[in-house]
N, C-alpha and C positions, 0 to 999 in steps of 0.2 A: 310378681310379673317378671319374666326374664328380660334381660337386656337385648335389644335388637341390634343386628349388625350395622344398621344405619348410623348408630352413634359412633361406632368404631370407624366407619368410613368417613364421617364428617370430621373426626379428629385428624385423620390422615389427609383429608382433602385440604385442610388449612395449611399443611406443610408442603403442598405441591408447588412447583415453580409456576410462574404466571405463563399463560399461553401467549402465542405470538400476537393474538389480537389485542391483548392487554398491554403489550410493550409499546412504548412510543416509537415512532418511526425515527431511525437514525438520521442525523443531519447529513445531507449530501456533502461529500468532500469537494472542495473547490478544485476543479481541473486546471492544470496549467494552460495558460493561454497559448494556443498553437496557431495564432493568426500569422499570415506571411510577414507582417511588419515585426512581430515579436521574434520570429525565427531569424529575420534579417538582422535584428539588433543583437541576437545571440551570436550570430556569425561575425558581426563586427567586433564583439567583445573578444572572441577567440582570436580573430585576425589581429587585433591590436596587441594582444599578449604575444603572439608569435612574432609579429613584426618588431616589437620592442625587444624581444629576446635576441633575434637575429641582428638587430641594429646595434647591439653591443659589440658585435664582431666586425660587421661590414656595413658600409653605406649608412652610417649613423646620421649623416646630414639629411638624408631623405627619409629613412625609416623611422627616426625618432619623431619628427612632426606628424608623420602619417599615423603612427601608433597613438599619439596624443589625440589626433582628430577622430580616429575611429572609436577610441575608448569614450571620448566625450559624447559622440553621437549615440553610442550604445547606451550610455547611462541616461541620456535625455529621452531616448525612446523606450525606456523601461525594460531593459534586458532581464532575463531570468538568471543571468550570470554576472551579477554586479561585482563579485570578487575578482573574476577574470578581467573585467573591464578596469577595475582599480589597479590590478597588476599591470595591465597595458599602459595605464597612465603613469605608473611609477617607472616602468621600464623605458617608456618614451622620454620621460624627464631625465632618466639616467643616461640615455643615449646622448641627449643634448649636453649634459654635464661632462660626459667623457669627451665629446667633441670640443667643448670649451677648454677642457684641461689639455687636450692635445694641441689645440691651436695656440695656447699661451706658453706652454713649456717647450714644444718642439717646433713651433711655427709651421706646422703642417696639418693637414686634415686627414692623415692616414696613420695607421700603426706602423711602427718600424721596430724590428727585433734584432737588427744587426748593428755593427759598430758605426 
């Protein structure tokens, strides 16, 4: 008796990739939280970084504590940018350290580059 083509087809059918119905559904990727409170916390993290950076040059008596406050609030509210908030904390603390160094060495609260 001759071999039927169905035997050949069943051999190849075993090597076919699974159909879409046989594949498990992919897990949905978590979407970033875009609530207004989260966006506000992200804005606070960025603002703390910028204020801390600017505070190294001018108004460190005001901008340093403001950077520290905004970074702390951003971290408490669960920002998506914790690294930026941590940099804001660091720069805000550096502002206050520069202020303390200026106050102790020069007995002033401002930069002076002249004689």
